[in-house]
gemmi code that builds the backbone of each chain (N, CA, C; Angstrom):
import gemmi

chains = {
    "A": [
        ("ASN", (11.938, 12.835, -0.263), (11.695, 11.247, -0.735), (10.162, 11.474, -1.088)),
        ("ALA", (9.799, 10.900, -2.223), (8.432, 10.870, -2.730), (7.518, 9.810, -1.933)),
        ("GLY", (8.119, 8.735, -1.344), (7.313, 8.012, -0.618), (6.691, 6.919, -1.401)),
        ("VAL", (5.333, 6.844, -1.295), (4.635, 5.862, -2.272), (3.806, 6.754, -3.182)),
        ("THR", (4.158, 6.479, -4.450), (3.486, 7.086, -5.808), (2.642, 6.210, -6.482)),
        ("GLN", (1.336, 6.755, -6.759), (0.483, 5.828, -7.299), (-0.059, 6.664, -8.603)),
        ("THR", (-0.185, 6.033, -9.703), (-0.689, 6.492, -11.002), (-1.795, 5.469, -11.513)),
        ("PRO", (-2.581, 6.150, -12.229), (-3.067, 7.500, -12.146), (-3.864, 7.857, -11.065)),
        ("LYS", (-4.222, 9.145, -10.813), (-4.937, 9.579, -9.876), (-6.501, 9.438, -9.976)),
        ("PHE", (-6.831, 9.568, -11.184), (-8.129, 9.488, -11.563), (-8.447, 8.637, -12.694)),
        ("GLN", (-9.381, 7.835, -12.728), (-9.749, 6.941, -14.177), (-11.010, 6.764, -14.270)),
        ("VAL", (-11.563, 6.779, -15.270), (-13.103, 6.297, -15.666), (-12.994, 5.323, -16.645)),
        ("LEU", (-13.755, 3.969, -16.474), (-13.671, 2.907, -17.141), (-15.006, 2.516, -17.744)),
        ("LYS", (-15.115, 1.977, -18.813), (-16.589, 1.347, -19.202), (-16.535, -0.134, -18.847)),
        ("THR", (-17.464, -0.818, -18.446), (-17.550, -2.189, -17.845), (-16.837, -2.958, -19.049)),
        ("GLY", (-16.203, -3.834, -18.598), (-15.407, -4.722, -19.451), (-14.022, -4.527, -19.943)),
        ("GLN", (-13.682, -2.939, -19.561), (-12.390, -2.437, -20.085), (-11.438, -2.940, -19.220)),
        ("SER", (-10.236, -2.870, -19.448), (-9.220, -3.162, -18.514), (-8.119, -2.242, -18.144)),
        ("MET", (-7.395, -2.212, -17.135), (-6.473, -1.293, -16.745), (-5.640, -1.633, -15.621)),
        ("THR", (-4.483, -1.114, -15.593), (-3.370, -1.416, -14.630), (-3.072, -0.116, -13.661)),
        ("LEU", (-3.305, -0.215, -12.498), (-3.025, 0.781, -11.688), (-1.337, 0.718, -10.977)),
        ("GLN", (-0.540, 1.570, -11.200), (0.793, 1.460, -10.880), (1.080, 2.045, -9.689)),
        ("CYS", (2.104, 1.354, -8.927), (2.662, 1.820, -7.446), (4.122, 1.680, -7.380)),
        ("ALA", (4.796, 2.848, -7.020), (6.278, 2.423, -6.699), (6.287, 3.136, -5.379)),
        ("GLN", (7.445, 2.697, -4.565), (8.021, 3.260, -3.386), (9.636, 3.393, -3.273)),
        ("ASP", (9.868, 4.280, -2.644), (11.246, 4.653, -2.666), (11.995, 4.644, -1.462)),
        ("MET", (11.459, 3.721, -0.441), (11.794, 3.731, 0.953), (12.446, 2.271, 1.113)),
        ("ASN", (12.800, 1.619, 0.013), (13.599, 0.158, 0.232), (12.754, -0.694, 1.020)),
        ("HIS", (11.269, -0.576, 1.047), (10.562, -1.476, 1.834), (10.410, -3.094, 1.159)),
        ("ASN", (10.118, -3.955, 2.136), (10.187, -5.345, 1.423), (8.546, -5.676, 1.146)),
        ("SER", (7.556, -5.035, 1.921), (6.291, -5.402, 1.670), (5.575, -4.524, 1.247)),
        ("MET", (4.697, -4.811, 0.196), (3.699, -3.814, -0.501), (2.454, -4.547, -0.596)),
        ("TYR", (1.294, -3.283, -0.469), (-0.208, -3.884, -0.407), (-1.023, -3.077, -1.368)),
        ("TRP", (-2.138, -3.671, -1.745), (-3.252, -2.844, -2.453), (-4.567, -3.181, -1.418)),
        ("TYR", (-5.005, -1.944, -1.259), (-6.254, -1.694, -0.643), (-7.390, -1.128, -1.430)),
        ("ARG", (-8.663, -1.490, -1.071), (-9.575, -0.275, -1.548), (-10.677, -0.051, -0.779)),
        ("GLN", (-11.005, 1.230, -0.839), (-11.774, 2.072, 0.178), (-13.126, 2.416, -0.357)),
        ("ASP", (-14.112, 1.745, 0.272), (-15.361, 2.410, -0.067), (-16.243, 2.782, 1.211)),
        ("PRO", (-17.185, 3.691, 0.817), (-17.825, 4.448, 1.957), (-18.183, 3.581, 3.063)),
        ("GLY", (-18.140, 3.869, 4.396), (-18.636, 3.021, 5.422), (-17.901, 1.692, 5.620)),
        ("MET", (-16.751, 1.206, 4.728), (-16.334, -0.187, 4.883), (-14.971, -0.015, 5.174)),
        ("GLY", (-14.408, 1.202, 5.360), (-12.943, 1.019, 5.820), (-12.062, 0.748, 4.789)),
        ("LEU", (-10.891, 0.083, 4.915), (-10.118, -0.290, 3.931), (-10.070, -1.772, 3.872)),
        ("ARG", (-10.106, -2.482, 2.661), (-9.962, -3.857, 2.565), (-8.940, -4.282, 1.697)),
        ("LEU", (-8.222, -5.161, 2.158), (-6.980, -5.591, 1.590), (-7.280, -6.661, 0.153)),
        ("ILE", (-6.597, -6.057, -0.837), (-7.194, -6.833, -2.192), (-5.955, -7.996, -2.394)),
        ("TYR", (-4.696, -7.606, -2.219), (-3.463, -8.499, -2.546), (-2.455, -7.792, -1.694)),
        ("TYR", (-1.302, -8.448, -1.377), (-0.232, -8.028, -0.763), (0.993, -8.742, -1.342)),
        ("SER", (2.175, -8.198, -1.175), (3.663, -8.988, -1.424), (4.379, -8.692, -0.264)),
        ("ALA", (4.633, -9.786, 0.571), (5.256, -9.569, 1.611), (6.809, -9.573, 1.325)),
        ("SER", (7.206, -9.765, 0.224), (8.559, -9.505, -0.107), (8.642, -9.774, -1.728)),
        ("GLU", (9.759, -9.304, -2.150), (9.962, -9.292, -3.541), (9.930, -10.719, -4.140)),
        ("GLY", (9.016, -10.988, -5.155), (8.995, -12.307, -5.738), (7.708, -13.064, -5.289)),
        ("THR", (7.080, -12.412, -4.108), (6.012, -13.344, -3.753), (4.690, -12.332, -3.624)),
        ("THR", (3.480, -12.950, -3.919), (2.148, -12.135, -3.815), (1.160, -13.249, -3.099)),
        ("ASP", (0.111, -12.611, -2.574), (-0.862, -13.319, -1.788), (-2.297, -12.721, -1.710)),
        ("LYS", (-3.257, -13.407, -1.797), (-4.543, -12.826, -1.912), (-4.900, -12.311, -0.524)),
        ("GLY", (-5.389, -11.230, -0.535), (-6.155, -10.612, 0.807), (-7.713, -11.024, 0.675)),
        ("GLU", (-8.334, -9.893, 1.251), (-9.772, -10.354, 1.843), (-10.609, -10.119, 0.680)),
        ("VAL", (-10.275, -9.484, -0.445), (-11.335, -9.260, -1.674), (-10.444, -9.236, -2.867)),
        ("PRO", (-9.986, -10.360, -3.392), (-9.056, -10.517, -4.469), (-9.828, -10.879, -5.752)),
        ("ASN", (-11.114, -11.229, -5.752), (-11.749, -11.495, -6.999), (-11.938, -10.506, -8.059)),
        ("GLY", (-11.631, -10.626, -9.286), (-11.443, -9.637, -10.323), (-10.293, -8.782, -10.440)),
        ("TYR", (-9.124, -9.182, -9.681), (-7.896, -8.369, -9.766), (-6.703, -9.302, -9.791)),
        ("ASN", (-5.642, -8.832, -10.413), (-4.427, -9.552, -10.426), (-3.342, -8.548, -10.104)),
        ("VAL", (-2.208, -9.071, -9.504), (-1.009, -8.167, -9.239), (0.183, -8.750, -9.803)),
        ("SER", (1.071, -7.767, -9.795), (2.511, -8.185, -10.245), (3.447, -7.529, -9.357)),
        ("ARG", (4.465, -8.178, -8.743), (5.478, -7.314, -7.957), (6.722, -7.497, -8.879)),
        ("LEU", (6.824, -6.289, -9.628), (7.593, -6.221, -10.793), (9.062, -6.291, -10.503)),
        ("ASN", (9.480, -5.382, -9.089), (10.752, -5.670, -8.599), (10.448, -4.976, -6.996)),
        ("LYS", (11.605, -4.638, -6.361), (11.373, -4.321, -4.820), (10.549, -3.156, -4.841)),
        ("ARG", (10.639, -2.232, -5.821), (9.855, -0.877, -5.896), (8.508, -0.939, -6.214)),
        ("GLU", (8.196, -1.821, -7.333), (6.984, -1.569, -8.007), (6.098, -2.585, -7.674)),
        ("PHE", (4.741, -2.456, -7.708), (3.615, -3.374, -7.227), (2.461, -2.927, -8.082)),
        ("SER", (1.923, -3.652, -9.081), (1.039, -3.050, -9.924), (-0.302, -4.164, -9.685)),
        ("LEU", (-1.605, -3.355, -9.969), (-2.886, -4.014, -9.706), (-3.569, -3.891, -11.052)),
        ("ARG", (-3.952, -5.038, -11.469), (-4.761, -5.020, -12.875), (-6.052, -5.616, -12.884)),
        ("LEU", (-6.994, -4.622, -13.329), (-8.303, -5.103, -13.664), (-8.494, -5.559, -15.031)),
        ("GLU", (-8.753, -6.856, -15.093), (-8.927, -7.521, -16.354), (-10.120, -7.140, -17.164)),
        ("SER", (-11.299, -7.056, -16.423), (-12.500, -6.862, -17.059), (-13.480, -5.986, -16.102)),
        ("ALA", (-13.130, -4.707, -16.034), (-13.846, -3.894, -15.096), (-15.380, -4.166, -14.999)),
        ("ALA", (-15.619, -3.911, -13.640), (-17.074, -4.115, -13.339), (-17.615, -2.926, -12.381)),
        ("PRO", (-18.962, -2.413, -12.563), (-19.250, -1.322, -11.562), (-18.819, -1.610, -10.014)),
        ("SER", (-19.055, -2.750, -9.798), (-18.510, -3.131, -8.288), (-17.311, -2.832, -7.951)),
        ("GLN", (-16.286, -2.545, -8.937), (-15.004, -2.359, -8.698), (-14.833, -0.736, -8.551)),
        ("THR", (-15.921, 0.016, -8.866), (-15.808, 1.559, -8.552), (-15.445, 1.865, -7.019)),
        ("SER", (-14.494, 2.531, -6.907), (-13.667, 2.587, -5.386), (-12.298, 3.437, -5.518)),
        ("VAL", (-11.869, 3.750, -4.446), (-10.719, 4.323, -4.382), (-9.725, 3.582, -3.850)),
        ("TYR", (-8.677, 3.201, -4.778), (-7.611, 2.157, -4.500), (-6.287, 2.895, -3.929)),
        ("PHE", (-5.780, 2.135, -2.818), (-4.680, 2.614, -2.005), (-3.726, 1.519, -2.213)),
        ("CYS", (-2.347, 2.098, -2.611), (-1.299, 1.197, -2.465), (-0.402, 1.714, -1.172)),
        ("ALA", (0.223, 0.596, -0.532), (0.977, 0.932, 0.599), (2.050, 0.021, 0.788)),
        ("SER", (3.163, 0.630, 1.622), (4.216, -0.327, 1.831), (4.789, -0.325, 3.187)),
        ("SER", (5.473, -1.289, 3.378), (5.995, -1.423, 4.913), (7.377, -2.194, 4.909)),
        ("GLU", (8.212, -1.867, 5.904), (9.528, -2.539, 6.029), (9.284, -4.251, 6.104)),
        ("ALA", (8.326, -4.451, 6.776), (8.248, -6.040, 6.863), (6.572, -6.330, 7.006)),
        ("PRO", (6.062, -7.433, 6.780), (4.679, -7.587, 6.966), (4.464, -7.862, 8.368)),
        ("GLY", (3.232, -7.567, 8.815), (2.817, -7.670, 10.307), (2.775, -6.317, 11.037)),
        ("GLY", (4.002, -6.186, 11.917), (3.906, -5.001, 12.898), (4.424, -3.691, 12.399)),
        ("SER", (4.975, -3.745, 11.178), (5.458, -2.323, 10.770), (4.471, -1.384, 10.332)),
        ("PRO", (4.539, -0.238, 10.609), (3.714, 0.936, 10.171), (3.537, 0.841, 8.588)),
        ("LEU", (2.339, 1.223, 7.925), (2.270, 1.275, 6.721), (2.360, 2.666, 6.193)),
        ("HIS", (3.060, 2.903, 4.728), (3.123, 4.055, 4.382), (2.267, 4.121, 2.990)),
        ("PHE", (1.248, 4.990, 3.051), (0.313, 4.967, 1.760), (0.522, 6.074, 0.916)),
        ("GLY", (0.163, 5.737, -0.464), (0.143, 6.584, -1.504), (-1.229, 7.454, -1.385)),
        ("ASN", (-1.439, 8.374, -2.383), (-2.590, 9.391, -2.249), (-3.799, 8.808, -3.040)),
        ("GLY", (-3.775, 7.378, -3.441), (-5.028, 6.917, -3.947), (-5.383, 6.948, -5.465)),
        ("THR", (-6.030, 6.095, -6.058), (-6.557, 6.263, -7.526), (-7.899, 6.145, -7.290)),
        ("ARG", (-8.851, 7.058, -7.795), (-10.251, 7.050, -7.747), (-10.574, 6.410, -9.106)),
        ("LEU", (-11.306, 5.231, -8.997), (-11.700, 4.628, -10.338), (-13.322, 4.717, -10.192)),
        ("THR", (-13.781, 4.928, -11.295), (-15.298, 4.922, -11.584), (-15.513, 3.921, -12.820)),
        ("VAL", (-16.207, 2.785, -12.732), (-16.572, 2.009, -13.629), (-18.063, 2.234, -14.144)),
        ("THR", (-18.513, 2.591, -15.196), (-19.586, 2.912, -15.942), (-20.290, 1.806, -16.583)),
    ],
    "B": [
        ("SER", (-14.318, -9.006, 6.226), (-14.715, -8.771, 7.555), (-13.804, -7.607, 8.275)),
        ("GLN", (-14.406, -6.978, 9.163), (-13.443, -6.034, 9.637), (-13.314, -6.430, 10.999)),
        ("GLN", (-11.903, -6.358, 11.563), (-11.578, -6.866, 12.801), (-11.837, -5.711, 13.847)),
        ("GLY", (-11.426, -4.470, 13.386), (-11.568, -3.258, 14.318), (-12.873, -2.436, 13.941)),
        ("GLU", (-13.658, -2.027, 15.014), (-14.758, -1.242, 14.822), (-14.525, 0.181, 15.729)),
        ("GLU", (-14.720, 1.090, 15.020), (-14.448, 2.515, 15.593), (-15.816, 2.945, 16.192)),
        ("ASP", (-15.762, 3.901, 17.244), (-17.016, 4.461, 17.761), (-16.480, 5.580, 18.510)),
        ("PRO", (-17.163, 6.855, 18.010), (-18.326, 6.935, 17.397), (-18.092, 6.804, 16.014)),
        ("GLN", (-19.005, 6.804, 14.954), (-18.649, 7.065, 13.535), (-18.279, 8.511, 13.253)),
        ("ALA", (-18.752, 9.145, 13.900), (-18.804, 10.722, 13.592), (-18.526, 11.640, 14.917)),
        ("LEU", (-17.773, 12.436, 15.002), (-17.551, 13.388, 16.114), (-17.299, 14.835, 15.732)),
        ("SER", (-18.012, 15.794, 16.316), (-17.860, 17.039, 15.910), (-17.648, 17.889, 17.329)),
        ("ILE", (-16.412, 18.579, 17.512), (-15.967, 19.284, 18.599), (-15.715, 20.737, 18.242)),
        ("GLN", (-15.298, 21.655, 19.372), (-14.986, 22.869, 19.178), (-13.388, 22.792, 19.426)),
        ("GLU", (-12.614, 23.756, 18.665), (-11.192, 23.786, 18.764), (-11.023, 23.893, 20.294)),
        ("GLY", (-9.964, 23.366, 20.644), (-9.294, 23.478, 22.053), (-10.000, 22.128, 22.941)),
        ("GLU", (-10.944, 21.674, 22.472), (-11.614, 20.557, 23.185), (-10.748, 19.279, 22.950)),
        ("ASN", (-11.058, 18.250, 23.788), (-10.416, 16.854, 23.584), (-11.290, 16.019, 22.707)),
        ("ALA", (-11.000, 15.097, 22.096), (-11.587, 14.279, 21.004), (-11.173, 12.888, 21.551)),
        ("THR", (-11.929, 12.035, 21.880), (-12.024, 10.590, 22.117), (-12.466, 9.626, 21.158)),
        ("MET", (-12.084, 8.775, 20.742), (-12.678, 7.638, 19.870), (-12.120, 6.371, 20.216)),
        ("ASN", (-12.879, 5.194, 20.092), (-12.708, 4.041, 20.459), (-12.592, 3.036, 19.342)),
        ("CYS", (-11.743, 1.857, 19.539), (-11.673, 0.948, 18.808), (-11.913, -0.471, 19.382)),
        ("SER", (-12.967, -1.361, 18.855), (-12.986, -2.716, 19.350), (-12.596, -3.530, 18.477)),
        ("TYR", (-12.049, -4.715, 18.834), (-11.618, -5.834, 17.909), (-12.180, -7.137, 18.676)),
        ("LYS", (-11.968, -8.356, 17.601), (-12.549, -9.431, 17.980), (-11.620, -10.722, 18.554)),
        ("THR", (-10.509, -10.648, 17.844), (-9.391, -11.841, 18.028), (-8.320, -11.346, 18.623)),
        ("SER", (-7.493, -11.993, 19.229), (-5.999, -11.655, 19.729), (-4.968, -10.885, 18.828)),
        ("ILE", (-4.536, -9.844, 19.101), (-3.626, -9.126, 18.246), (-2.215, -9.048, 18.796)),
        ("ASN", (-1.431, -8.774, 17.908), (0.057, -8.594, 18.086), (0.330, -7.144, 18.300)),
        ("ASN", (-0.371, -6.349, 17.585), (-0.432, -4.562, 17.963), (-1.503, -4.059, 17.213)),
        ("LEU", (-1.661, -2.891, 17.688), (-2.856, -2.059, 17.177), (-2.416, -0.699, 16.520)),
        ("GLN", (-2.629, -0.105, 15.530), (-2.117, 0.953, 15.005), (-3.198, 1.926, 14.796)),
        ("TRP", (-3.025, 3.476, 14.962), (-4.037, 4.392, 14.386), (-3.466, 5.076, 13.398)),
        ("TYR", (-4.365, 5.402, 12.424), (-3.976, 6.062, 11.165), (-4.916, 7.260, 10.966)),
        ("ARG", (-4.499, 8.458, 10.316), (-5.256, 9.735, 10.187), (-5.324, 9.723, 8.515)),
        ("GLN", (-6.737, 10.088, 8.101), (-6.909, 10.374, 6.672), (-7.443, 11.706, 6.514)),
        ("ASN", (-6.796, 12.456, 5.882), (-7.483, 13.930, 5.332), (-8.222, 13.622, 4.083)),
        ("SER", (-9.151, 14.655, 3.868), (-9.872, 14.491, 2.767), (-9.284, 14.094, 1.491)),
        ("GLY", (-9.355, 13.208, 0.696), (-8.817, 13.055, -0.591), (-7.404, 12.636, -0.720)),
        ("ARG", (-6.812, 12.180, 0.591), (-5.508, 11.920, 0.570), (-5.338, 10.514, 1.064)),
        ("GLY", (-4.200, 9.859, 1.345), (-3.904, 8.576, 1.679), (-3.976, 8.611, 3.075)),
        ("LEU", (-3.831, 7.425, 3.962), (-3.637, 7.452, 5.419), (-2.091, 7.671, 5.789)),
        ("VAL", (-2.137, 8.122, 6.891), (-0.921, 8.618, 7.613), (-0.833, 7.733, 9.016)),
        ("HIS", (0.279, 7.228, 9.491), (0.328, 6.409, 10.371), (0.657, 7.472, 11.500)),
        ("LEU", (-0.025, 7.198, 12.764), (0.151, 8.072, 13.892), (0.839, 7.311, 14.942)),
        ("ILE", (0.455, 6.091, 15.246), (1.054, 5.537, 16.558), (0.692, 4.224, 16.535)),
        ("LEU", (1.512, 3.179, 17.069), (1.447, 1.931, 17.158), (1.708, 1.317, 18.638)),
        ("ILE", (0.686, 0.459, 19.019), (1.011, -0.184, 20.368), (0.817, -1.345, 20.384)),
        ("ARG", (1.786, -1.978, 20.975), (1.970, -3.366, 21.134), (1.061, -4.057, 22.115)),
        ("SER", (0.709, -5.403, 21.921), (0.044, -6.114, 22.714), (0.396, -6.040, 24.237)),
        ("ASN", (1.527, -5.819, 24.539), (2.085, -6.045, 25.892), (2.292, -4.377, 26.511)),
        ("GLU", (1.683, -3.461, 25.814), (1.745, -2.124, 26.253), (0.423, -1.600, 26.613)),
        ("ARG", (0.147, -0.870, 27.655), (-1.163, -0.510, 27.920), (-1.363, 0.980, 27.386)),
        ("GLU", (-0.483, 1.930, 27.282), (-0.556, 3.292, 26.878), (0.632, 3.807, 26.250)),
        ("LYS", (0.293, 4.679, 25.264), (1.275, 5.215, 24.710), (1.172, 6.810, 24.128)),
        ("HIS", (1.952, 7.621, 24.287), (1.968, 9.049, 23.969), (2.714, 9.476, 22.645)),
        ("SER", (2.161, 10.450, 21.867), (2.983, 10.856, 20.895), (2.558, 12.605, 20.769)),
        ("GLY", (3.127, 13.370, 21.188), (2.596, 14.874, 21.182), (1.299, 14.950, 21.838)),
        ("ARG", (0.248, 15.279, 21.136), (-1.051, 15.533, 21.682), (-1.960, 14.374, 21.528)),
        ("LEU", (-1.372, 13.141, 21.061), (-1.930, 11.955, 20.985), (-1.778, 10.916, 22.221)),
        ("ARG", (-2.935, 10.329, 22.773), (-2.641, 9.376, 23.808), (-3.394, 8.241, 23.287)),
        ("VAL", (-2.892, 7.210, 23.284), (-3.617, 5.782, 22.889), (-3.559, 4.849, 24.046)),
        ("THR", (-4.524, 4.243, 24.289), (-4.569, 3.307, 25.516), (-5.172, 1.861, 24.686)),
        ("LEU", (-4.733, 0.604, 25.492), (-5.069, -0.594, 25.001), (-5.326, -1.493, 26.086)),
        ("ASP", (-6.527, -1.993, 26.026), (-7.065, -2.798, 27.184), (-7.337, -4.234, 26.382)),
        ("THR", (-6.191, -5.219, 26.637), (-6.424, -6.466, 25.962), (-7.477, -7.277, 26.396)),
        ("SER", (-7.902, -7.245, 27.631), (-8.908, -7.975, 28.279), (-10.105, -7.771, 27.736)),
        ("LYS", (-10.414, -6.318, 27.334), (-11.653, -5.887, 26.849), (-11.582, -6.005, 25.350)),
        ("LYS", (-10.479, -6.128, 24.667), (-10.089, -6.160, 23.226), (-10.664, -4.752, 22.849)),
        ("SER", (-10.146, -3.595, 23.429), (-10.305, -2.408, 22.988), (-9.173, -1.456, 23.159)),
        ("SER", (-9.371, -0.179, 22.371), (-8.240, 0.788, 22.318), (-9.037, 2.001, 22.147)),
        ("SER", (-8.381, 3.195, 22.795), (-8.923, 4.406, 22.558), (-7.746, 5.326, 22.394)),
        ("LEU", (-8.100, 6.317, 21.385), (-7.401, 7.372, 20.875), (-7.958, 8.757, 21.392)),
        ("LEU", (-7.007, 9.423, 22.167), (-7.358, 10.828, 22.802), (-6.459, 11.929, 21.940)),
        ("ILE", (-7.068, 12.850, 21.401), (-6.473, 13.966, 20.954), (-6.815, 15.257, 21.927)),
        ("THR", (-5.615, 15.719, 22.604), (-5.931, 16.874, 23.374), (-5.816, 18.090, 22.850)),
        ("ALA", (-6.523, 19.089, 23.220), (-6.530, 20.570, 22.686), (-6.410, 20.609, 21.369)),
        ("SER", (-7.673, 19.837, 20.659), (-7.756, 19.900, 19.240), (-7.859, 21.237, 18.554)),
        ("ARG", (-7.211, 20.927, 17.308), (-7.171, 22.338, 16.286), (-7.851, 21.863, 15.056)),
        ("ALA", (-8.247, 22.908, 14.280), (-9.061, 22.659, 13.084), (-8.150, 21.839, 12.100)),
        ("ALA", (-6.893, 21.702, 12.163), (-6.161, 20.881, 11.462), (-6.241, 19.360, 11.815)),
        ("ASP", (-6.784, 19.234, 13.002), (-7.132, 17.710, 13.222), (-8.216, 17.161, 12.666)),
        ("THR", (-9.118, 18.126, 11.874), (-10.136, 17.540, 11.098), (-9.831, 16.378, 10.050)),
        ("ALA", (-10.199, 15.232, 10.153), (-9.671, 14.126, 9.501), (-10.740, 12.855, 9.854)),
        ("SER", (-10.606, 11.825, 9.111), (-10.960, 10.550, 9.556), (-9.857, 9.732, 10.158)),
        ("TYR", (-10.053, 8.951, 11.202), (-9.124, 8.374, 12.123), (-9.392, 6.778, 12.042)),
        ("PHE", (-8.461, 6.007, 11.729), (-8.749, 4.494, 11.708), (-7.820, 3.823, 12.487)),
        ("CYS", (-8.583, 2.742, 13.307), (-7.670, 1.818, 13.825), (-7.413, 0.655, 13.024)),
        ("ALA", (-6.200, -0.153, 13.399), (-5.876, -1.310, 12.233), (-5.030, -2.258, 13.103)),
        ("THR", (-5.536, -3.646, 13.225), (-4.936, -4.568, 14.147), (-4.143, -5.283, 13.299)),
        ("ASP", (-3.279, -5.917, 13.895), (-2.194, -7.043, 13.233), (-2.469, -8.144, 14.303)),
        ("ASN", (-2.909, -9.250, 13.522), (-3.175, -10.430, 14.266), (-3.047, -11.842, 13.741)),
        ("LYS", (-2.380, -12.843, 14.465), (-2.075, -14.029, 13.652), (-3.275, -14.645, 12.862)),
        ("ALA", (-4.379, -14.486, 13.370), (-5.600, -14.971, 12.789), (-5.808, -14.535, 11.189)),
        ("ALA", (-5.286, -13.373, 10.863), (-5.183, -12.814, 9.576), (-3.721, -12.866, 8.835)),
        ("GLY", (-3.241, -13.734, 9.606), (-1.815, -13.867, 8.768), (-0.945, -12.666, 9.014)),
        ("ASN", (-0.942, -12.146, 10.023), (-0.225, -10.798, 10.242), (-0.314, -9.759, 9.371)),
        ("LYS", (-1.427, -9.756, 8.797), (-1.804, -8.503, 7.894), (-2.719, -7.438, 8.672)),
        ("LEU", (-2.534, -6.283, 8.393), (-3.411, -5.289, 9.071), (-4.800, -5.483, 8.422)),
        ("THR", (-5.799, -5.327, 9.364), (-7.080, -5.137, 9.260), (-7.637, -4.177, 9.740)),
        ("PHE", (-8.406, -3.067, 8.980), (-8.871, -1.867, 9.022), (-10.286, -1.782, 9.658)),
        ("GLY", (-10.595, -1.013, 10.442), (-12.008, -0.424, 10.972), (-12.536, 0.613, 10.049)),
        ("GLY", (-13.786, 0.678, 10.120), (-14.551, 1.753, 9.343), (-14.172, 3.073, 9.601)),
        ("GLY", (-13.652, 3.478, 10.490), (-13.098, 4.928, 10.884), (-14.064, 5.575, 11.585)),
        ("THR", (-13.531, 6.886, 12.208), (-14.331, 7.758, 12.916), (-14.234, 9.113, 12.153)),
        ("ARG", (-15.031, 9.878, 11.737), (-14.883, 10.999, 11.214), (-14.821, 12.153, 12.181)),
        ("VAL", (-13.710, 13.075, 12.376), (-13.849, 14.138, 13.514), (-13.861, 15.490, 12.618)),
        ("LEU", (-14.687, 16.213, 13.079), (-14.968, 17.598, 12.637), (-14.315, 18.649, 13.793)),
        ("VAL", (-13.412, 19.329, 13.853), (-13.184, 20.321, 14.680), (-13.328, 21.848, 14.105)),
        ("LYS", (-14.257, 22.294, 14.910), (-14.931, 23.675, 14.430), (-14.108, 24.816, 15.225)),
        ("PRO", (-13.827, 25.597, 14.340), (-12.810, 26.850, 14.810), (-13.788, 27.891, 15.630)),
    ],
}
model = gemmi.Model(1)
for chain_id, residues in chains.items():
    chain = gemmi.Chain(chain_id)
    for i, (resn, *xyz) in enumerate(residues, 1):
        res = gemmi.Residue()
        res.name, res.seqid = resn, gemmi.SeqId(i, " ")
        for name, pos in zip(("N", "CA", "C"), xyz):
            atom = gemmi.Atom()
            atom.name, atom.element = name, gemmi.Element(name[0])
            atom.pos, atom.b_iso = gemmi.Position(*pos), 0.0
            res.add_atom(atom)
        chain.add_residue(res)
    model.add_chain(chain)
structure = gemmi.Structure()
structure.add_model(model)
structure.setup_entities()
């Protein structure tokens, strides 16, 4: 099983450009998440989808939008990239929200110049 | 805001030694989880301990939870070079809408 697959692995954007980060899971999980990881900050939740058809804001949602396309796929969109969005982005999934372990992808390293 | 805070931030030990790291949190939790992250990779779930449990083992890992002190510890026994990684605690609590909140992590270096 592939688990959680993220694309692309690396991306460089100029300020103001837009892009979509893709995430797909093959574990039939109900819940999916987008986190960003910055040095010394741990992981911070951007958006999550507790189940297909629902999305909710996390701790740091400003500047991002998400789409839960179907049960497998959860995308993250940056409409107008800013240098402050330079980070490593991780997608994760779990069977259910709350107490279930998260399964992570290997991340997208994004640089905004 | 970070619910869990790991201590120490970094740890360097010799192969074969034990490694202990701690996690403190602020509000009541449903469960606490520990994850490992190898350089350049995503996080991997290690162990989950529920609020009504005090200790849990998985292979060379031992996790304790003290809800009265709002703290948890992760012990890695007989460490190996392959244990070199960052370790994160994550808490699931009702105040955060049952979403996991991660700490800043402990970087562990195991020297051969």
